[in-house]
N, C-alpha and C positions, 0 to 999 in steps of 0.2 A: 370851332366859333359859331357856325350856321346851327348846329344842335344846342348850343347852350340859348341861342339868341332865341326857336322856336319855344325853346320848354319856356324860359321867361314868358313870351307872347301867350300860349294857352295856360301860364297861370293866371296872368296879369286878364284874360278872356275869362276863367272862371269864374275868377274873384268879382270882376262885374258882374257876369251872370246871375251870382250868389246875390248881391247886392240888389237888383233888378227883380228879384222873383218873387212870383206870387205868394201873397201870405194865406198861411194854412194855419186854421184854427183847432185846437183841441180839447175836450173835457173827457174828464174822469166822471163818470155818473156815481152817485152815492147813493145808497137806499137812505128812503125818508120814514117816518111814521113808523116804524116797528115793521118794514117789509124787507125781503131781501131783494130787490131789484137794485142791481145797478148795471154800470155798464159803460160805453165811451160813444162819444160824437166826434165827429169831425165836419169842420167849414172850410171850403176851398171855394176861389174863383171858379167860375164859367163862363167865359166872355163877358161881354159888354154888359154890365148892369143884371148879372145873375151869379149864383152862390149854389154850390151843389152842397147837401148837406147829408151826412151818415150816421144814423143812428144805430147802436147794438145794445140787447138787452139782455142779459140775464138774470136768474132768480124771480121770473114772474109768472105769475098764473096760468098751466098751459090752456091754451083756447082764449087767451085776454085778448082783448083789444085796447089800444093806449093811445089816447093823445098826446100829443108834446107840441111845444115850441120854442122858439129862443127867442131869450127877451131880453130889454136891457135892461143892466143892472149885473146884480150876482145872488147866489140862494139866500142870501141872508139881507136883501136889499132890492126888492122886486121892482119890476118895471115894465113897462108894457112889451108887447108882443111886437118882433119885428118883422114887416111885410105883413098881407095878407093870411091872417088865421087859414083859410079854408086853401092856401097853396099845402098845409101839412098833412100830410097821408098819415093814419096814424099806425102806430105798429101791432101786428098779428103774432101774436106770439106762439110757438109750435108745440108740440105733444112735449117737447124735452127742457120748456120752460125759459128757451132763447127764443127774440124775435129781431130783425133787422128791417131797416127801412131806408131808403136813398130816395131822395129829391133836389131839384132843381126848384130854387126858391125865385121869383122875381125881381131880384135885389142885387146889390153889388157887396161882395162878401166886402168886411169892415178890414181898413187897416188900423182902426185902434180904438177903445174904447173899453167898455165892460159891458160884456154880455151872457148869458148862462141858457141852458137846456134843462126844461124838466119835464118830467112826465106826469100826467094828471092820472088820476084813478082809474077814472071810465069818461067817458062821452055826457053820462048823467050825473057823474060827481066831479066836474074840471077845477074844483076848488081844495078837492085835497090830492098833494102833489105826491107821490111815491116813489120818486128818485129826484135828484140834481148834478146838475155838475158846470160849475164856472166856467167859461172857454176862455184860454189863453194862446199865447199865439204858440204855433208848435214849435220844441225846441228850446222855450226858454225855461 
């Protein structure tokens, strides 16, 4: 009887923790404009009013550096940059065509809304998007 009660309590506690778990967002980045640049992105809470964002690229130009941002809206309905643009460290690509960056943004991770990650061609050509992905709640 005690074992059954403890098991029921553990299940109830697990369910309660799952309900209050931090929101994690993810995106699959797709090539744009004839490029082969794909990848993934995640956004997770990192304490009060902070979010950790990781972006990984594949199929990029070896040695290139790509600026990127999270925007409100979607890849098909552009919106403004979320947080200060200066907080986004550019992605440096290695000789194998892959690159990864992880930054902590001075903004709270969203718990609802529409957001996307876009990768710009270069610092001198911010108007050309080479990869984009809509963020969605992880597991949804």
